[in-house]
C-alpha positions in Angstrom: -82.2 -85.3 -52.2 -82.7 -81.5 -52.6 -80.6 -81.0 -49.1 -77.6 -83.2 -50.1 -77.5 -81.3 -53.6 -77.1 -77.8 -51.8 -74.7 -79.4 -49.5 -72.4 -80.6 -52.2 -72.9 -77.4 -54.1 -71.6 -75.5 -51.0 -68.7 -78.0 -50.3 -67.7 -77.6 -54.1 -67.7 -74.1 -53.8 -65.7 -74.1 -50.6 -63.2 -76.6 -51.7 -62.9 -75.2 -55.2 -59.8 -76.6 -56.7 -57.5 -74.5 -58.6 -54.6 -76.5 -60.1 -54.7 -78.9 -57.5 -54.8 -76.5 -54.4 -57.9 -77.0 -52.1 -59.0 -73.8 -50.3 -61.3 -73.5 -47.3 -62.8 -70.1 -46.6 -61.0 -68.7 -50.0 -61.6 -69.1 -53.7 -57.9 -68.6 -54.5 -55.9 -71.3 -52.5 -52.3 -70.4 -52.7 -51.0 -73.9 -51.3 -52.5 -77.3 -51.4 -54.6 -76.6 -48.6 -55.2 -73.2 -47.8 -57.4 -72.6 -44.8 -58.6 -68.9 -44.6 -59.7 -68.4 -40.7 -59.1 -70.5 -37.6 -58.7 -74.3 -37.4 -60.3 -76.0 -34.3 -59.6 -79.7 -33.6 -61.7 -81.0 -30.7 -59.6 -83.9 -30.1 -56.2 -82.2 -29.9 -57.2 -79.9 -26.8 -59.1 -79.7 -23.5 -59.8 -77.4 -20.5 -56.4 -78.6 -18.7 -53.7 -79.5 -21.5 -52.0 -77.3 -23.9 -49.1 -78.2 -26.3 -48.2 -77.9 -29.8 -48.7 -80.0 -33.1 -45.7 -82.0 -34.6 -45.5 -84.5 -37.5 -43.4 -87.9 -37.6 -41.2 -88.9 -40.3 -44.3 -90.2 -42.1 -45.9 -86.9 -42.3 -48.3 -87.8 -39.6 -49.3 -84.9 -37.5 -50.2 -85.2 -33.9 -50.0 -83.0 -30.6 -47.5 -82.7 -28.1 -48.6 -81.7 -24.6 -46.6 -79.0 -22.7 -45.5 -80.2 -19.2 -46.5 -76.9 -17.4 -43.0 -76.5 -16.1 -41.0 -73.0 -16.9 -37.9 -74.6 -16.7 -38.6 -77.2 -19.2 -37.5 -76.7 -22.8 -38.3 -78.6 -26.1 -35.3 -81.0 -26.6 -33.7 -81.9 -30.1 -35.5 -85.4 -30.2 -39.0 -83.6 -29.9 -39.7 -84.0 -26.3 -40.1 -81.6 -23.4 -37.6 -81.8 -20.4 -35.9 -79.9 -17.5 -32.5 -78.2 -18.4 -31.4 -78.5 -14.6 -28.2 -76.5 -13.9 -27.9 -75.6 -17.5 -30.8 -73.3 -17.5 -30.2 -69.5 -18.0 -33.2 -67.4 -18.4 -33.7 -63.8 -19.8 -35.8 -62.7 -17.0 -33.2 -63.9 -14.2 -32.0 -66.7 -12.7 -31.4 -68.1 -8.9 -29.6 -70.5 -7.3 -26.4 -70.2 -9.7 -22.8 -71.5 -9.2 -20.5 -68.6 -10.4 -17.7 -71.4 -10.8 -19.6 -73.4 -13.4 -22.6 -71.3 -14.8 -21.5 -68.0 -16.7 -22.3 -65.9 -19.9 -19.4 -66.5 -22.8 -17.4 -69.1 -24.5 -15.1 -71.9 -23.4 -12.5 -71.0 -26.2 -10.4 -68.2 -27.2 -13.0 -66.8 -29.8 -13.6 -63.2 -29.1 -17.2 -62.7 -27.5 -19.2 -59.7 -29.1 -22.3 -57.9 -28.4 -24.3 -56.3 -31.1 -27.4 -54.1 -31.5 -29.3 -53.7 -34.7 -26.5 -56.2 -35.9 -24.0 -53.6 -35.1 -21.2 -53.9 -32.9 -21.7 -53.0 -29.0 -19.3 -54.8 -27.2 -16.2 -57.0 -27.4 -14.4 -59.3 -25.1 -11.2 -60.4 -26.4 -8.5 -62.6 -24.7 -5.9 -62.4 -27.9 -6.1 -59.0 -28.6 -6.5 -58.2 -24.8 -9.4 -55.6 -25.9 -12.4 -54.7 -24.1 -15.3 -52.7 -25.1 -19.0 -52.1 -24.1 -21.1 -49.6 -25.9 -22.6 -49.1 -29.4 -20.0 -49.1 -32.4 -16.9 -49.3 -29.8 -14.0 -50.7 -31.6 -15.4 -50.2 -35.0 -12.5 -49.7 -37.0 -9.9 -52.0 -34.7 -7.4 -53.8 -36.3 -4.1 -54.6 -34.6 -4.4 -52.5 -31.6 -4.2 -54.5 -28.4 -4.6 -53.7 -24.6 -7.5 -51.3 -25.3 -10.5 -50.6 -23.0 -13.7 -48.7 -24.2 -16.8 -48.2 -22.2 -19.4 -45.8 -23.8 -21.2 -44.9 -26.9 -18.7 -44.7 -30.0 -15.6 -44.6 -27.7 -12.5 -45.6 -29.8 -14.5 -46.0 -32.7 -11.9 -45.1 -35.0 -8.9 -46.5 -33.2 -7.2 -49.2 -35.7 -3.6 -50.1 -34.2 -3.4 -47.7 -31.2 -2.8 -49.5 -27.8 -3.1 -49.3 -24.1 -6.1 -47.0 -24.4 -8.7 -46.6 -22.0 -12.1 -44.6 -22.9 -14.8 -44.3 -20.6 -17.9 -42.3 -22.0 -20.0 -41.4 -24.8 -17.3 -40.3 -27.8 -14.5 -40.5 -25.5 -11.1 -40.9 -27.9 -13.6 -41.1 -30.9 -11.0 -40.0 -33.4 -8.3 -41.9 -31.9 -6.2 -44.1 -34.6 -2.9 -45.0 -33.4 -2.5 -43.3 -30.5 -1.6 -45.0 -27.5 -1.3 -45.2 -23.7 -4.4 -42.8 -23.5 -7.1 -42.7 -20.6 -10.1 -40.7 -21.3 -13.1 -40.6 -18.7 -16.2 -38.7 -19.3 -18.3 -37.7 -22.0 -16.2 -36.5 -25.2 -13.2 -36.6 -23.4 -10.2 -36.7 -25.8 -12.6 -36.6 -28.5 -10.7 -35.5 -31.3 -7.3 -37.3 -30.6 -5.9 -39.3 -33.3 -2.2 -40.0 -32.7 -1.6 -38.2 -29.4 -0.3 -40.6 -27.0 0.3 -40.7 -22.9 -2.5 -38.4 -22.4 -5.1 -38.7 -19.6 -8.1 -37.0 -19.4 -10.8 -37.3 -17.0 -14.1 -35.4 -17.1 -16.8 -34.1 -19.4 -15.3 -32.9 -22.9 -11.9 -33.1 -21.0 -8.9 -32.5 -23.9 -11.9 -32.8 -26.3 -9.8 -31.1 -29.3 -6.6 -32.9 -28.6 -5.2 -34.2 -31.8 -1.6 -35.0 -31.4 -0.4 -33.6 -28.2 1.0 -36.1 -25.7 1.9 -36.5 -22.2 -1.0 -34.4 -20.9 -3.1 -35.0 -18.0 -6.6 -33.1 -17.5 -8.9 -33.7 -14.6 -12.2 -31.8 -14.7 -14.9 -30.6 -17.0 -13.4 -29.2 -20.2 -9.8 -29.1 -18.8 -7.5 -28.8 -21.6 -10.7 -28.6 -23.7 -8.8 -26.8 -26.7 -5.3 -28.4 -26.7 -4.4 -29.9 -30.2 -0.5 -30.4 -30.2 0.1 -29.1 -26.5 2.2 -31.6 -24.7 3.7 -32.4 -20.9 0.5 -29.9 -19.6 -1.1 -31.3 -16.4 -4.7 -29.7 -15.7 -6.8 -30.4 -12.5 -10.2 -28.7 -12.2 -13.3 -27.4 -14.2 -12.1 -25.7 -17.5 -8.5 -25.6 -16.5 -6.3 -24.8 -19.4 -9.3 -24.9 -21.4 -8.3 -22.6 -24.2 -4.7 -24.3 -24.3 -3.8 -25.2 -28.0 -0.3 -25.5 -28.2 1.1 -24.5 -25.1 3.4 -27.1 -23.4 4.6 -28.1 -20.0 1.7 -26.3 -18.2 0.3 -27.4 -14.6 -3.0 -25.9 -13.6 -5.0 -27.1 -10.5 -8.2 -25.5 -9.7 -11.3 -24.3 -11.4 -10.5 -22.3 -14.4 -7.1 -21.7 -14.2 -4.9 -21.1 -17.0 -8.4 -21.3 -18.6 -7.6 -18.7 -21.3 -4.0 -20.0 -22.2 -3.5 -20.8 -25.8 0.5 -20.9 -26.7 1.9 -20.1 -23.3 4.1 -22.9 -21.7 5.9 -23.9 -18.7 3.4 -22.3 -16.4 2.1 -23.6 -13.1 -1.5 -22.2 -11.8 -2.8 -23.8 -8.7 -6.1 -22.2 -7.5 -9.2 -21.5 -8.6 -9.0 -18.9 -11.7 -5.4 -18.5 -11.2 -3.8 -17.2 -14.7 -7.1 -17.5 -15.9 -6.6 -15.2 -18.7 -3.2 -15.9 -19.4 -2.7 -16.6 -23.3 0.9 -16.7 -24.5 2.9 -15.8 -21.2 5.4 -18.4 -20.2 7.2 -19.8 -17.2 5.1 -18.4 -14.8 3.9 -19.8 -11.2 0.8 -18.9 -9.6 -0.7 -20.4 -6.4 -3.9 -18.9 -4.8 -7.3 -18.5 -6.0 -7.1 -15.6 -8.9 -3.3 -15.4 -8.7 -2.1 -14.0 -12.0 -5.7 -13.7 -13.0 -5.2 -11.0 -15.6 -1.7 -12.2 -16.9 -1.7 -12.4 -20.7 1.8 -12.3 -22.1 4.1 -11.9 -18.8 6.6 -14.4 -18.4 8.7 -15.6 -15.4 6.5 -14.3 -12.9 5.8 -16.0 -9.5 2.7 -15.5 -7.6 1.3 -17.1 -4.4 -1.6 -16.3 -2.5 -5.0 -15.2 -3.4 -5.2 -12.5 -6.0 -1.4 -12.2 -6.0 -0.3 -10.2 -9.2 -4.0 -9.8 -10.0 -4.0 -7.3 -12.6 -0.7 -7.9 -14.2 -0.9 -8.1 -17.9 2.5 -8.1 -19.7 4.9 -7.6 -16.6 8.0 -9.7 -16.5 10.2 -11.6 -13.7 7.8 -10.7 -10.7 7.6 -12.5 -7.5 4.3 -11.7 -5.3 3.9 -14.4 -2.2 0.8 -13.4 -0.2 -2.8 -12.2 -0.3 -3.1 -9.6 -2.9 0.6 -9.0 -3.1 1.4 -6.8 -6.4 -2.3 -6.9 -6.9 -2.2 -3.9 -9.5 1.2 -4.2 -11.1 0.6 -4.0 -14.8 3.9 -3.9 -17.2 6.8 -1.9 -16.5 10.4 -3.7 -16.6 9.4 -6.2 -13.8 12.2 -7.6 -11.6 9.8 -7.0 -8.6 9.6 -9.1 -5.5 6.8 -9.0 -3.1 6.0 -11.3 -0.1 3.7 -10.4 2.2 -0.1 -9.9 2.2 -0.8 -7.0 0.0 2.6 -6.5 -0.5 3.2 -4.0 -3.4 -0.3 -3.9 -3.9 -0.8 -0.6 -5.8 2.3 -0.8 -7.9 1.6 -0.3 -11.5 4.9 0.0 -13.5 7.3 0.5 -11.0 10.3 -2.0 -11.3 13.4 -3.7 -9.6 11.7 -3.6 -6.2 11.8 -6.2 -3.4 9.0 -6.0 -0.8 8.5 -8.1 2.2 5.9 -7.8 4.9 2.2 -6.9 5.1 1.6 -4.0 3.1 5.2 -3.5 2.6 5.3 -0.7 -0.1 1.4 -0.9 -0.6 1.0 2.4 -2.5 3.9 2.4 -4.5 2.9 3.1 -8.1 5.7 3.8 -10.1 8.6 4.2 -7.8 11.6 1.9 -8.8 14.6 0.4 -7.2 13.2 0.0 -3.7 13.6 -2.6 -1.1 11.0 -2.6 1.8 11.3 -5.4 4.5 8.7 -5.4 7.4 4.9 -5.1 8.0 4.0 -1.5 6.6 7.4 -0.7 5.3 7.4 2.0 2.7 3.5 1.4 2.9 2.8 4.8 1.2 5.4 5.2 -1.3 4.0 6.2 -4.3 6.9 7.7 -6.5 9.9 7.6 -4.6 12.9 5.8 -6.1 15.8 4.0 -4.9 14.7 3.4 -1.2 15.9 0.7 1.1 14.1 0.0 4.3 14.0 -2.8 6.9 11.6 -2.9 9.9 7.8 -2.6 10.8 6.6 0.8 9.6 10.1 1.6 8.5 9.5 5.0 6.3 5.7 4.0 6.2 4.5 7.5 5.5 7.1 8.9 2.7 5.5 9.3 -0.4 8.0 10.7 -3.2 11.4 10.6 -0.9 14.2 9.1 -2.8 17.4 7.2 -2.3 16.5 6.5 1.5 17.7 3.8 3.7 16.2 3.1 6.9 16.2 0.1 9.0 14.3 -0.4 12.4 11.1 -0.4 14.0 9.2 2.7 12.7 12.5 4.0 11.4 11.9 7.0 9.3 8.1 6.3 9.5 6.9 9.7 8.6 9.9 10.8 7.0 9.9 12.5 3.5 13.2 13.6 2.4 15.8 12.3 0.0 19.3 10.8 0.3 18.8 9.8 4.4 20.1 6.9 5.9 18.0 6.0 9.2 18.8 2.9 11.1 17.2 2.4 14.5 13.8 1.8 16.4 12.0 4.9 15.7 14.6 6.7 14.6 14.1 9.6 12.6 10.3 8.8 12.6 9.5 12.3 11.8 12.3 13.3 9.6 11.5 15.7 6.7 15.3 16.8 6.0 17.3 15.2 3.4 21.2 14.4 3.1 20.6 13.1 6.8 22.3 10.0 8.6 20.2 8.9 11.4 21.5 5.8 13.2 20.2 4.7 16.8 17.0 4.0 18.7 15.0 7.5 18.6 18.0 9.4 17.1 17.0 12.4 15.1 13.2 11.5 15.2 12.1 15.0 14.8 14.4 16.4 12.4 13.2 18.7 9.5 16.8 20.0 8.4 19.3 18.9 6.0 22.8 17.3 6.3 22.6 16.1 9.7 24.3 13.0 11.2 23.0 11.3 14.4 24.5 7.9 15.6 23.5 6.5 19.1 20.6 5.9 20.9 18.3 9.1 21.2 21.4 11.0 19.5 19.9 14.3 18.1 16.3 13.2 19.2 15.1 16.8 19.8 16.6 18.5 16.5 14.2 20.2 14.2 15.7 22.8 12.4 19.6 22.8 13.2 21.4 21.7 10.2 24.9 20.2 9.3 25.1 18.7 12.8 27.1 15.4 13.8 26.1 13.5 16.8 27.4 10.0 17.6 26.7 8.4 20.9 24.0 7.7 23.4 22.1 10.6 23.9 24.7 12.8 21.9 23.2 16.3 21.1 19.8 14.9 22.5 18.3 18.5 23.4 19.6 20.2 20.3 16.7 21.6 18.6 18.0 24.7 16.3 21.9 24.6 16.7 23.9 24.1 13.8 27.1 23.0 12.6 27.8 21.1 16.0 29.8 17.9 16.2 29.2 15.6 19.3 30.9 12.2 19.7 30.2 10.1 22.9 27.5 9.1 25.3 25.8 12.4 26.4 28.3 14.7 24.6 26.4 18.1 23.8 23.2 16.5 25.6 21.6 20.0 27.2 22.5 22.1 24.0 19.7 23.7 22.1 20.5 26.4 20.3 24.3 26.7 20.4 26.2 26.5 17.1 29.6 25.5 15.9 30.4 23.1 18.9 32.8 20.3 18.8 32.4 17.7 21.4 34.2 14.3 21.5 34.0 12.3 24.5 31.6 10.9 26.8 29.5 13.9 28.5 31.5 16.5 26.5 29.9 19.7 26.4 27.1 18.0 28.3 25.4 21.1 29.6 26.3 23.4 26.9 24.4 26.0 25.0 27.2 27.8 24.2 28.6 28.1 20.7 32.1 27.6 18.9 33.1 25.3 21.6 35.7 22.4 21.1 35.5 19.7 23.7 37.7 16.3 23.1 37.6 13.7 26.3 35.4 12.2 28.6 33.4 14.9 30.4 35.3 17.8 28.9 33.7 21.3 29.0 31.0 18.9 30.6 29.2 21.7 32.9 29.7 24.4 30.2 26.4 26.2 29.8 26.9 29.6 27.8 30.6 29.5 27.7 31.6 30.0 23.8 34.7 29.5 22.0 36.5 27.3 24.2 38.9 24.5 23.4 39.2 21.5 25.7 41.3 18.4 24.7 41.8 15.5 27.4 40.1 13.5 30.3 37.7 16.2 32.1 39.7 19.1 30.7 37.6 22.3 31.3 35.4 20.5 33.3 34.0 23.0 35.9 34.0 25.7 32.8 30.3 27.4 33.0 30.5 30.6 31.2 33.9 31.3 30.5 34.8 31.8 27.2 37.8 31.6 24.5 39.7 29.0 27.0 42.1 26.5 26.0 42.9 23.4 28.1 44.8 20.7 26.5 45.5 17.6 28.8 44.0 15.2 31.3 42.0 17.8 33.6 43.5 20.6 32.0 41.7 24.0 33.3 39.6 21.7 35.3 39.3 24.5 38.2 38.2 27.2 35.5 34.4 28.0 35.7 34.1 32.0 34.8 37.4 33.0 33.7 38.3 33.9 29.9 41.1 33.5 27.7 43.0 31.0 29.5 45.5 28.6 28.4 46.3 25.3 30.0 48.6 22.7 28.6 49.5 19.7 30.4 48.3 17.1 32.7 46.5 18.8 35.4 47.7 22.0 34.2 45.2 24.8 36.0 44.4 27.8 37.3 44.2 28.2 41.1 40.7 29.5 41.1 37.7 29.4 38.9 37.5 33.4 37.6 41.3 34.1 36.6 41.7 36.0 33.0 44.1 35.7 30.6 46.3 33.1 32.3 48.8 30.3 30.8 50.0 27.4 32.7 52.2 25.0 30.7 53.5 21.8 31.7 52.7 18.9 34.0 50.7 20.0 37.1 51.5 23.5 36.5 49.0 25.8 38.4 48.9 29.5 37.2 47.7 31.5 40.3 46.7 35.0 38.8 45.1 36.7 35.4 47.4 37.7 32.9 50.1 35.5 34.0 52.2 32.7 32.5 53.1 29.6 34.5 55.6 27.6 32.9 56.4 24.1 34.5 55.3 23.1 38.0 57.4 23.8 41.2 59.6 20.6 40.8 61.1 21.9 37.5 64.7 22.5 38.2 65.8 23.7 34.6 63.9 25.6 32.0 66.1 25.6 28.9 66.1 27.4 25.6 68.4 28.2 23.0 67.9 31.9 23.0 66.2 33.8 26.1 63.1 35.6 26.3 62.4 38.5 24.5 60.3 41.8 25.5 58.8 43.8 23.0 60.8 47.3 23.4 59.6 49.2 19.9 59.9 52.9 21.1 57.1 53.2 18.5 54.8 52.0 20.9 55.9 53.6 24.1 54.7 56.5 25.7 54.7 58.5 29.0 58.7 57.8 28.9 60.5 59.1 32.4 63.9 58.4 33.9 62.6 58.0 37.2 64.5 54.8 37.8 66.1 54.1 41.0 69.2 53.2 41.2 71.7 53.0 44.2 69.3 54.2 46.4 67.1 51.0 45.5 70.2 48.6 44.7 71.9 49.0 48.2 68.9 48.5 50.4 68.5 45.1 48.6 69.2 42.1 50.5 70.6 39.1 48.2 70.2 36.0 49.8 70.9 32.2 49.3 67.9 30.2 50.2 66.1 26.7 49.4 62.4 27.1 48.3 59.9 24.6 49.9 58.4 23.4 46.7 55.8 20.9 48.4 54.7 23.7 50.9 54.3 26.2 47.8 52.4 23.7 46.0 49.9 22.9 48.9 49.5 26.5 49.3 48.7 27.3 45.3 46.7 23.9 44.8 42.9 23.7 43.7 42.7 20.6 46.1 41.9 18.4 42.9 45.8 17.7 42.1 47.1 15.2 44.3 50.4 15.6 46.0 51.5 12.2 44.5 51.9 14.3 41.1 54.5 16.2 42.7 57.4 13.1 43.2 60.2 15.5 42.5 59.8 17.6 45.6 63.1 16.8 47.3 65.2 17.5 44.3 63.8 20.7 43.6 64.2 21.6 47.4 67.9 20.7 47.7 68.8 23.6 45.2 70.6 26.3 46.7 68.8 29.5 45.2 70.4 33.1 45.1 68.1 36.1 45.0 65.8 38.3 47.0 62.8 38.1 49.3 59.9 39.5 47.3 58.3 41.2 50.3 61.6 42.9 51.1 61.9 44.4 47.7 58.5 45.7 47.6 59.4 47.1 50.9 62.5 48.6 49.6 60.7 49.9 46.4 57.9 51.5 48.6 60.9 53.2 51.0 62.5 54.6 47.8 59.3 55.7 46.1 60.3 53.4 43.5 57.2 52.1 41.1 59.1 48.9 40.5 57.6 46.2 38.3 59.7 43.5 39.3 57.8 42.4 42.2 54.6 40.2 41.2 52.2 40.9 43.9 49.3 38.5 45.0 45.9 39.4 43.7 44.2 36.5 45.5 44.3 34.6 48.6 45.8 31.8 46.7 48.5 34.0 44.8 52.0 34.2 45.9 54.7 36.7 45.7 57.2 36.6 42.9 59.8 38.4 41.5 60.8 39.2 38.0 64.3 39.0 38.3 64.8 40.4 34.5 63.5 43.6 35.7 66.0 44.2 38.2 68.3 44.9 35.2 66.9 48.4 34.8 67.8 49.4 38.4 71.1 47.7 38.3 72.1 49.7 35.1 71.0 52.9 36.6 72.9 52.2 40.0 75.9 51.6 37.7 75.4 54.9 35.7 75.1 56.7 39.2 78.0 54.6 40.3 79.9 55.7 37.2 78.9 59.1 37.9 80.6 59.2 41.3 83.3 57.2 40.2 84.0 59.9 37.2 83.6 62.8 39.6 85.8 61.1 42.3 88.4 60.2 39.4 88.4 64.1 38.5 89.0 64.7 42.2 91.6 62.1 42.4 93.3 63.7 39.3 93.1 67.1 40.6 94.6 65.9 44.1 97.2 64.0 42.1 98.3 66.8 40.4 98.5 69.0 43.6 100.4 66.3 45.3 102.8 66.2 42.2 103.0 70.1 42.4 103.7 69.9 46.1 106.2 67.3 45.4 108.0 69.5 43.2 108.2 72.4 45.3 109.3 70.3 48.1 112.3 68.9 46.0 
């Protein structure tokens, strides 16, 4: 009984009820039955089965055994069963049919995803918007055709359409901007209303707000762009600093990376135009092309490091590796095409350089044109030079206003105001005011004021000045001779020191070293060596002259026989002397040959008439006469002369005096002149009479050479004739006195007889 009492007491304590609640293991039950601790009902479980408790509509509690199949689910009717093809497990499925099994809806209601009950994805078939990422499309209202993938991408978009954002914070602040594509972390991050932009790369176009129609590809490309539009940026940090600049195209890491407001620039290549800030209308192609340009505009640089140091220079064109590398400022207007062309130029302007290292060393020289590899390579300050050809004026440093065209033309030239055209022409020229045209022409010239035109013309000239040599090898050997003019191939070819010569015609004065000669015509004075003061005009005129001086030959082959004779004059076709050493002789007329020194021959032997309005006059001023006597022979001389009438054999005469060069064909008038019946004397007879009478008579022209002929000066016969008349008159007067005396005597006798 005592035990029952204790048990009841414990039960009473355990099941103490307060306000009708029953507690087991607690003194403060909170419910009708409050069990503090585990509950075990042996009849509901065993070592094999497991299940759960359930109740029926009457409140009867009973157990429901699990089936043990992982694919079974608790149905709505309170039973377990297999879902079959409708099963979709969180830990993966197999044997699915993509045509019938999917995640989504079967109506037009958008499908959304959430994280922490916050928007994390959206599939919309009505607004055609698609997103996946935390807080994507948070602000979307009426915007359509948008795609967002990434943390907070397009989070602020409201009405913007046709945007694509892939990456964290892409197009984060976009509200109404449309047709934008951002791929990469923070790309188009600050864009609000800007449209038609494409940004691909981490932080590309990150600061763009309202700028439109931009394309950026590469990390931080167009990073700082805010309102700039129509920019294309391809490469890491390309156009990274651009803010409002528009119309720029940059391709290559860091190209146009420093550009801020500059517009209409095109930069292709790593770091091309990297430092540009405000410069516009520039084109740079090549790594580091226009690298340091800041404000220069309208420049074109194509090639690695082309226009590398240009900062503010304008209107420059550089094509080639390091072309115009050091250009900085100046008036611009330079064009450099070729590797390292205008490499050292700093402020020189209005320059055109085409070719490898063309105008390489030029620093400040302006108004230059250099066409060809190494042309004007070492020019530094020279201005106004125009050259074309490999190494043309290569070593010119300060020479200005020169023109050089041809391979190595004026390569080492340094003078001013020169024109040099031809391969290696004027290659070592240092003179100024020189014109040199022709291969190797004037290549060693150092003097001023020369003109050399023709292959090798004036090639050896050094200090000779004011020379003009025109023609192949004209004046080729001249070194110190000055004031010479040679026109024609090989004209003045051998002259070295002769001065004041004029040679016009192939081979004219070819061998001469003399001075003050003038030769006009093919091979005129060709063999002259040291003769001076000669004038030859005509084909091969004075051809054989060597040392003769002060001769004048005018006409084809005029004075062609003369070699050492001096002071001769021949005018006319083949007008000549009969031998090479005649002096002070003159032959005038076609084919006229003078055969003695100090003699004038007028006309050839075919001439039949010499006509003039007045007779020849002989100087006879008494003031200039000395040794005057009256020893003139008169009747003694005249009476012994034998006047004759004869025909002169002009053909035979010409054969006698001709030099062997004059063809008989030129004397077509022989027959006419030989028909003339001449009246006169025989010179040899006159000479004999003069000798017999002891008369020093100058009317007989005696031969002085083997090719000389006798002649008579008929005017000289006047003096002895006058003397004879005087003597005869004295005789007449004497006889008249005798006649008068005899007449008187006869008259006296007649009177006596009467």
